[in-house]
C-alpha positions in Angstrom: 188.6 171.9 129.6 190.5 168.9 130.8 192.3 168.9 134.2 195.4 167.6 135.8 196.0 166.8 139.4 199.0 168.3 141.1 201.1 166.7 143.8 198.9 168.2 146.6 195.9 166.5 145.1 194.1 169.5 143.7 192.9 169.7 140.1 194.7 172.0 137.7 193.7 172.7 134.1 195.8 170.8 131.6 196.9 172.5 128.4 194.2 171.9 125.8 194.6 171.6 122.0 191.0 172.5 121.3 192.1 175.8 119.9 194.2 174.0 117.3 192.1 171.5 115.2 195.3 170.1 113.7 196.8 169.0 117.0 195.4 165.5 116.8 197.2 165.0 113.4 200.4 166.4 114.9 200.1 163.8 117.7 199.4 161.0 115.3 202.2 161.9 112.9 204.8 162.2 115.7 203.8 159.0 117.5 203.7 157.2 114.2 207.2 158.4 113.4 208.4 157.2 116.8 206.9 153.8 116.4 208.3 153.6 112.9 211.9 154.3 113.8 211.7 152.0 116.9 210.5 149.0 114.8 212.9 149.8 112.0 215.8 149.9 114.5 214.8 146.6 116.0 214.8 144.6 112.7 217.6 146.5 111.1 220.0 145.3 113.8 218.8 141.7 113.5 219.6 141.6 109.8 222.8 143.5 110.1 224.5 141.5 112.8 227.0 139.8 110.4 228.3 143.1 109.2 228.4 144.6 112.7 230.6 141.8 114.0 232.8 141.9 110.9 233.1 145.7 111.3 234.3 145.5 114.9 236.7 142.6 114.1 235.1 140.2 116.5 234.3 136.6 115.8 231.0 135.8 117.5 231.4 132.1 116.9 234.1 131.8 119.5 232.7 130.5 122.8 234.0 133.5 124.7 232.2 135.9 122.4 228.8 134.1 122.3 227.4 136.3 125.0 228.1 139.4 123.0 226.0 138.1 120.1 223.1 137.1 122.4 223.0 140.4 124.2 223.0 142.3 120.8 220.0 140.2 119.8 218.0 140.2 123.1 219.1 143.1 125.2 216.5 145.5 123.6 213.8 142.8 124.0 214.6 142.2 127.7 214.6 145.9 128.7 211.3 146.7 126.9 209.6 143.6 128.3 210.4 144.6 131.8 209.9 148.4 131.6 206.9 149.1 129.4 204.2 148.8 132.0 206.1 150.8 134.7 206.8 153.6 132.2 203.1 153.6 131.3 202.3 154.2 135.0 204.9 157.0 135.1 203.2 158.6 132.1 199.9 158.6 133.9 201.4 160.2 137.0 203.8 162.8 135.5 202.5 163.4 132.0 202.5 161.2 128.9 203.9 163.8 126.6 206.7 164.5 129.0 207.6 160.8 129.3 207.2 160.3 125.5 209.5 163.3 124.8 212.2 161.8 127.2 211.9 158.5 125.4 212.4 160.1 122.0 215.5 162.0 123.2 217.0 158.9 124.9 216.4 156.8 121.7 218.0 159.5 119.5 221.1 160.1 121.7 221.7 156.3 122.0 221.4 156.0 118.1 224.0 158.7 117.7 226.4 157.0 120.2 225.8 153.6 118.5 226.6 155.1 115.1 229.9 156.7 116.2 231.5 153.5 117.7 235.2 154.0 117.0 236.9 151.0 118.6 237.1 147.3 117.9 236.8 143.9 119.6 235.2 143.2 122.9 235.3 146.9 123.9 233.2 147.8 120.9 230.8 144.9 121.6 230.2 146.1 125.2 229.7 149.7 124.0 227.2 148.6 121.4 225.3 146.3 123.9 225.2 149.1 126.6 223.8 151.7 124.2 221.5 149.2 122.7 220.0 148.6 126.1 219.7 152.3 126.7 218.0 152.5 123.4 215.5 149.9 124.7 214.8 152.2 127.6 213.9 155.0 125.2 211.8 152.6 123.2 209.9 151.5 126.3 209.0 155.1 127.0 207.8 155.5 123.4 205.8 152.3 123.5 204.2 152.9 126.9 202.9 156.4 126.2 202.3 156.9 122.4 198.9 155.2 122.5 197.9 157.2 125.6 198.8 160.5 123.8 196.6 159.4 120.8 193.7 158.5 123.1 193.9 162.0 124.7 194.2 163.8 121.3 191.5 162.0 119.3 187.7 161.9 119.8 186.3 158.4 120.4 184.9 158.1 116.9 188.4 158.6 115.3 190.5 156.9 118.0 190.4 153.5 116.4 191.7 154.9 113.0 194.6 156.6 114.8 195.5 153.5 116.7 195.3 151.4 113.5 197.6 153.7 111.6 200.1 153.5 114.5 199.9 149.7 114.4 200.4 149.4 110.7 203.5 151.7 111.1 204.9 149.2 113.5 204.4 146.3 111.1 205.7 148.3 108.1 208.8 149.4 110.2 209.8 145.9 110.9 209.7 145.0 107.2 211.5 148.2 106.1 214.2 147.5 108.7 215.0 144.2 107.1 215.3 145.8 103.7 217.2 148.9 104.8 219.6 146.9 107.0 220.2 144.4 104.1 221.1 147.3 101.8 223.1 149.6 104.2 225.0 147.1 106.3 227.2 145.7 103.5 228.2 149.3 102.6 229.0 150.4 106.1 227.6 149.0 109.3 227.5 152.4 111.1 224.9 153.5 108.6 222.2 151.2 110.2 222.3 153.3 113.3 223.0 156.6 111.6 219.9 156.3 109.4 217.7 156.8 112.5 219.5 159.9 113.7 217.9 162.6 111.5 214.4 161.3 112.1 215.1 161.0 115.8 216.4 164.6 116.0 213.4 166.0 114.1 211.0 163.8 116.1 212.5 164.8 119.5 212.4 168.6 118.7 208.9 168.3 117.1 207.6 166.4 120.2 209.1 168.9 122.6 207.6 171.9 120.8 204.2 170.5 119.8 203.0 167.7 122.1 201.0 168.6 125.2 199.5 166.6 128.0 195.8 167.0 127.2 194.2 164.3 129.3 193.4 163.9 133.0 196.6 163.3 135.0 196.3 161.7 138.4 199.0 161.7 141.0 199.0 158.4 142.8 201.4 156.4 144.7 203.9 154.4 142.7 204.0 150.7 143.5 207.7 150.8 144.0 208.1 147.4 145.8 206.0 145.8 143.1 208.0 147.5 140.3 211.3 146.5 141.8 210.4 142.8 142.6 208.8 142.4 139.2 211.8 143.9 137.3 214.4 141.9 139.4 212.5 138.6 139.1 211.8 138.9 135.3 215.3 140.2 134.5 216.8 137.3 136.4 214.8 134.7 134.6 215.4 136.3 131.1 219.1 136.6 131.7 219.3 133.0 132.9 217.5 131.9 129.7 220.0 134.0 127.7 223.0 132.3 129.3 221.3 128.9 129.3 221.8 128.5 125.6 225.5 129.2 125.8 228.1 126.4 126.2 229.1 125.5 129.8 232.0 123.2 130.6 231.8 120.3 128.3 228.1 120.8 127.6 226.6 122.4 124.5 224.2 124.4 126.7 224.4 126.0 130.1 221.3 124.8 131.8 223.5 123.1 134.4 225.4 126.3 135.1 224.9 127.2 138.8 224.4 130.8 137.9 221.7 129.9 135.4 219.9 127.8 137.9 220.3 130.5 140.5 218.8 133.0 138.1 215.8 130.8 137.2 215.0 129.7 140.8 215.8 133.1 142.4 213.8 134.9 139.7 210.8 132.7 140.3 211.0 133.3 144.1 211.2 137.0 143.6 208.2 136.9 141.3 206.3 134.9 144.0 207.1 137.8 146.4 205.8 140.2 143.7 202.5 138.4 143.6 202.2 138.6 147.3 203.0 142.3 147.3 200.4 142.9 144.6 197.6 141.5 146.9 198.5 144.0 149.7 199.2 147.4 148.0 196.5 150.0 147.2 197.6 150.7 143.6 199.2 147.5 142.4 201.2 147.3 139.2 199.2 144.1 138.3 195.5 143.8 139.3 195.7 140.1 140.0 192.0 139.9 140.9 191.3 140.2 137.1 192.2 136.5 136.7 188.9 135.6 138.4 187.4 136.6 135.1 187.4 133.5 132.9 187.8 135.3 129.6 190.7 137.4 130.9 192.5 134.3 132.4 192.1 131.9 129.5 192.5 134.7 126.9 195.9 135.6 128.4 196.9 131.9 128.6 196.1 131.6 124.9 198.0 134.7 124.0 201.0 133.5 126.1 201.0 130.2 124.3 200.7 131.9 120.9 203.6 134.3 121.8 205.9 131.4 123.0 205.0 129.3 120.0 205.7 132.0 117.5 208.3 134.3 119.2 211.4 132.4 118.0 210.0 131.6 114.6 211.7 134.5 112.8 215.1 133.5 114.1 214.7 129.9 112.9 213.5 131.0 109.5 216.5 133.3 109.2 218.9 130.4 110.1 217.1 128.2 107.6 217.3 130.7 104.8 220.7 132.3 105.4 222.6 129.2 106.4 221.2 126.6 104.1 218.5 127.4 101.5 219.9 130.6 100.0 223.5 129.3 99.6 222.1 126.1 98.1 220.4 128.2 95.5 223.5 130.2 94.5 223.2 133.2 96.8 226.6 134.3 98.2 226.8 134.5 102.0 227.3 138.3 101.8 223.8 138.7 100.1 221.8 136.2 102.3 220.7 138.7 105.0 218.8 141.0 102.5 217.2 138.1 100.6 216.2 136.3 103.8 214.2 139.4 104.8 212.6 139.6 101.4 211.6 135.9 101.3 209.9 136.2 104.7 207.5 138.9 103.5 204.5 136.5 102.8 204.1 136.0 106.6 203.6 139.7 107.2 201.2 139.9 104.2 199.1 137.1 105.6 198.8 138.9 108.9 197.9 142.2 107.3 195.2 140.5 105.2 193.5 138.6 108.0 193.9 140.7 111.2 191.6 143.6 110.2 189.0 141.2 108.7 188.9 138.9 111.7 188.7 141.9 114.0 185.7 143.3 112.2 183.9 140.0 111.8 184.5 138.8 115.4 182.8 142.0 116.6 179.6 140.7 115.0 180.0 136.9 115.2 182.0 136.5 118.5 185.7 135.9 119.1 185.9 132.3 120.3 185.9 130.5 117.0 188.2 133.0 115.3 190.8 132.6 118.0 190.5 128.8 118.2 190.6 128.4 114.4 193.6 130.8 114.1 195.6 128.8 116.6 194.8 125.5 114.9 195.8 127.0 111.5 199.0 128.2 113.0 199.7 124.8 114.5 199.0 123.2 111.1 201.6 125.5 109.5 204.3 124.3 112.0 203.4 120.8 111.1 203.8 121.7 107.4 207.2 123.3 108.1 208.3 120.0 109.6 207.0 118.0 106.7 208.7 119.9 103.8 212.3 119.1 103.0 215.1 121.5 104.1 215.8 122.2 100.4 212.2 123.2 99.7 210.4 124.7 96.7 210.0 128.3 97.5 206.4 128.6 96.5 205.5 125.9 99.0 207.5 127.7 101.7 205.9 131.1 100.8 202.4 129.6 101.0 203.1 128.1 104.4 204.4 131.5 105.7 201.3 133.2 104.2 198.9 130.8 105.9 200.9 131.2 109.2 200.4 134.9 109.0 196.7 134.4 108.3 196.4 132.1 111.3 198.1 134.5 113.6 196.0 137.4 112.2 192.8 135.4 112.8 193.8 134.9 116.4 195.5 138.1 117.5 192.9 140.8 117.0 189.8 138.8 118.3 191.9 137.5 121.2 192.8 141.1 122.2 189.1 142.1 121.8 187.9 139.2 124.0 190.3 139.9 126.8 189.9 143.7 126.9 186.2 143.8 126.4 185.6 141.3 129.2 186.9 143.9 131.7 185.3 146.9 133.4 186.6 150.1 131.9 188.3 151.1 135.1 190.5 148.0 134.9 191.4 148.2 131.2 194.7 150.0 131.8 196.0 147.3 134.2 194.7 144.5 132.0 196.4 146.0 128.9 199.7 146.3 130.8 199.5 142.7 132.0 198.7 141.4 128.6 201.5 143.4 127.0 204.0 142.2 129.6 203.1 138.5 129.1 203.5 138.9 125.4 206.8 140.7 125.5 208.3 138.4 128.1 207.1 135.3 126.1 209.1 136.5 123.1 212.4 136.3 125.0 211.4 133.0 126.6 210.5 131.7 123.2 213.8 132.6 121.6 215.7 130.8 124.5 213.5 127.7 124.2 213.7 127.5 120.4 217.5 127.9 120.4 217.7 125.2 123.1 215.6 122.8 121.2 217.6 123.5 118.0 220.9 123.0 119.7 219.7 119.7 121.3 218.5 118.4 117.9 221.7 119.5 116.1 224.1 118.1 118.7 222.8 114.5 118.2 224.0 114.1 114.6 226.0 117.2 113.5 229.4 116.2 115.0 229.4 112.8 113.2 228.2 114.4 109.9 230.8 117.1 110.2 233.6 114.7 110.9 232.6 112.4 108.0 232.3 115.3 105.6 235.7 116.8 106.5 237.7 113.6 106.5 236.2 112.5 103.2 237.5 115.7 101.6 241.1 115.1 102.8 241.2 116.8 106.2 243.3 115.0 108.8 241.4 113.0 111.4 242.6 115.1 114.4 241.8 118.4 112.8 238.4 117.2 111.6 237.5 115.9 115.0 238.4 119.2 116.6 236.2 121.1 114.3 233.4 118.6 114.5 233.3 118.9 118.3 233.2 122.7 118.5 230.1 124.0 120.4 227.0 123.4 118.4 225.8 126.9 119.2 228.7 128.3 117.3 227.7 126.4 114.1 224.0 127.5 114.7 225.0 131.1 115.0 227.2 130.9 112.0 224.1 129.9 110.0 222.0 132.6 111.7 224.6 135.3 110.8 225.0 134.2 107.2 228.7 133.4 107.7 230.5 130.8 105.7 230.9 128.4 108.7 233.7 126.2 107.4 235.8 129.2 106.4 235.3 130.7 109.9 236.1 127.6 111.9 238.4 125.8 109.6 241.4 128.0 110.3 244.8 126.4 109.8 243.3 123.0 109.1 242.3 124.2 105.6 245.8 125.5 104.8 247.4 122.1 104.2 244.7 120.8 101.9 244.7 120.9 98.1 243.1 124.1 96.7 240.3 122.1 95.1 239.3 120.6 98.5 239.5 124.1 100.1 237.2 125.5 97.4 234.7 122.7 97.8 234.7 122.9 101.6 234.2 126.6 101.7 231.9 126.8 98.7 228.1 127.2 98.7 227.2 123.5 98.6 229.3 121.7 101.2 228.0 123.1 104.5 224.4 123.5 103.5 224.2 119.9 102.4 226.2 118.8 105.5 223.9 120.5 108.0 220.6 119.7 106.3 219.8 116.4 108.0 220.9 117.5 111.5 219.1 120.8 111.0 216.0 118.9 110.1 216.2 117.2 113.5 216.5 120.5 115.3 213.6 122.0 113.3 211.4 119.0 114.1 212.0 119.5 117.8 211.5 123.3 117.8 208.4 123.3 115.6 206.8 120.3 117.4 207.1 122.4 120.6 205.6 125.4 118.8 202.7 123.2 117.5 201.9 122.0 121.0 201.9 125.6 122.3 199.4 126.6 119.6 197.2 123.6 120.3 197.1 124.6 124.0 196.3 128.1 122.9 193.4 126.8 120.8 192.1 124.8 123.8 192.4 127.8 126.1 190.5 129.9 123.6 187.5 127.6 123.8 187.1 128.6 127.5 186.7 132.3 126.7 183.4 134.0 126.2 182.2 134.1 129.8 179.3 136.1 130.9 179.8 139.8 131.6 181.9 140.6 134.7 179.9 141.5 137.7 181.2 144.7 139.3 180.3 146.2 142.7 178.5 149.6 142.6 178.8 152.4 145.1 175.7 151.2 147.0 177.2 147.7 147.4 174.9 146.0 144.8 176.2 143.9 141.9 175.7 145.0 138.4 176.9 143.9 134.9 179.7 146.0 133.5 178.7 147.8 130.2 181.6 149.5 128.5 182.4 150.3 124.9 184.2 147.6 123.0 187.7 148.1 121.8 187.8 149.4 118.2 189.4 147.5 115.4 192.1 150.1 115.1 193.0 149.8 118.7 193.2 146.0 118.4 195.4 146.2 115.3 197.8 148.6 117.2 198.0 146.3 120.2 198.6 143.2 118.2 201.1 144.7 115.8 204.0 143.0 117.7 202.7 139.6 116.4 203.5 140.6 112.9 206.5 142.9 113.6 208.4 140.5 115.9 209.0 143.4 118.2 208.0 144.2 121.8 204.3 145.1 122.0 203.1 148.7 122.6 201.0 149.4 125.7 197.6 150.1 124.1 194.5 150.7 126.2 191.2 151.9 124.7 190.8 154.6 127.2 194.3 155.4 128.4 193.2 158.7 130.0 191.4 156.7 132.7 194.3 154.5 133.7 195.3 154.8 137.3 
């Protein structure tokens, strides 16, 4: 029988499922349902943003409303990036099933309150953002504890299968969210939140009645100062990045905003204090001594570069498809969100094809060359995306996305295996938490960097192209000049949201023009052709940056594969660590975020031994 440790430090028997041979499948089906609705909800909001803002009668293209759009996109990511490791530690201390149940309940209640939004304008936007952030808190509880529940429920020889099914659910949920959001949002935007409610209610009740804490629970001191300084520092930096891509004064971006600079510098200083604290406390949130291990250090550097290089890719592809390519090929703006999701499927297919194969082969042949080759292939696909015209042939675009997915699949699973298998088993929980945090934070950082590079590229030539195009179609010079010099971020978000940008920003300037000119300016050809050349400049800047990140990741991967870590035994002698390797299923579950564009789940191969 397994045991738990109470607050006084004595062992108590934990409830055991051994009398019920079906318990492990109950745990798997419930945690898979939780992961599925979490990932569906992430991508469904992304694809439904145009209908949400139309539904609450708020124009997100106006400068004063830009922050609402950014927080709708990034609030969930910021919260989960900050909290997932801390919530995993709470699960270790107070019960994984208990923390998981709370997460399911929070997620479900927030979905209900999101679905019943009844007011309009900025009040509705603030309501949605607030409950979206609370939903992220629930999602962090789910992600931090679901793999630990599976580890406790399944025997070692079946654990990898369970983790793999959980990971595939995360990938499938992201794809399903794009399709479901594209179908439901045009009918009624409330439905995109309402669709999760029945599954959330069933999952919450089911988890409360059936899930039990079956592993060893250890009561230990919480690293409160470490948690607080880490959360404050990381949140300050991520919020500063979010506001850095908004206009400030006469600038297209806000990197000169004193509050942004304060957030970046102050956040970095608080994180420096966090590092100092982690070297002093008995049970640190981050075990910084692990960076002495070469494979752990360079493997995490490679993973960080891969996450930064690829984290903002989905957003740029959506802008490219919804704002330019799909309208050029006859798709009405109202239908572009759904088809953008469908046309990006090859990237997910490539990942699903290569990740399991590379994980299995790297166990026999070594990880270094798989990770290096995967990063170089991914870098090559960014170069290919730069090379193709903005109005591409779809089969070429689909092939590049497929190869991009293959490259990331070749990298992700072996990279995870190299990092985790280089550690002694007693440090795997801390190592997994650090790796997950780096990956999740890099996603938010990447979005900010990609948008900044796109805005910088667009702002060089878009105003002059916009002015020339409008005046050549009869718009007075003053009106055309005013529209041409609107913040570039507004035009970029118009393309991202699948709006008809000229119709949105033209306003009264369109009313005095002949109907033929109005029809041409607001049609499917004018804006996509107008923005193509400036957009190409922005793409070149963003994808060049991504390519450099991938090359750095490939170089870092070459330095992995160090000798086994020496660990000190109880008698003071040094010995090589020998621990079971992470299974393929566990790797696939842990790297699912690379394919699903969603915060990564905290996955450790022996979660019951985390401290």
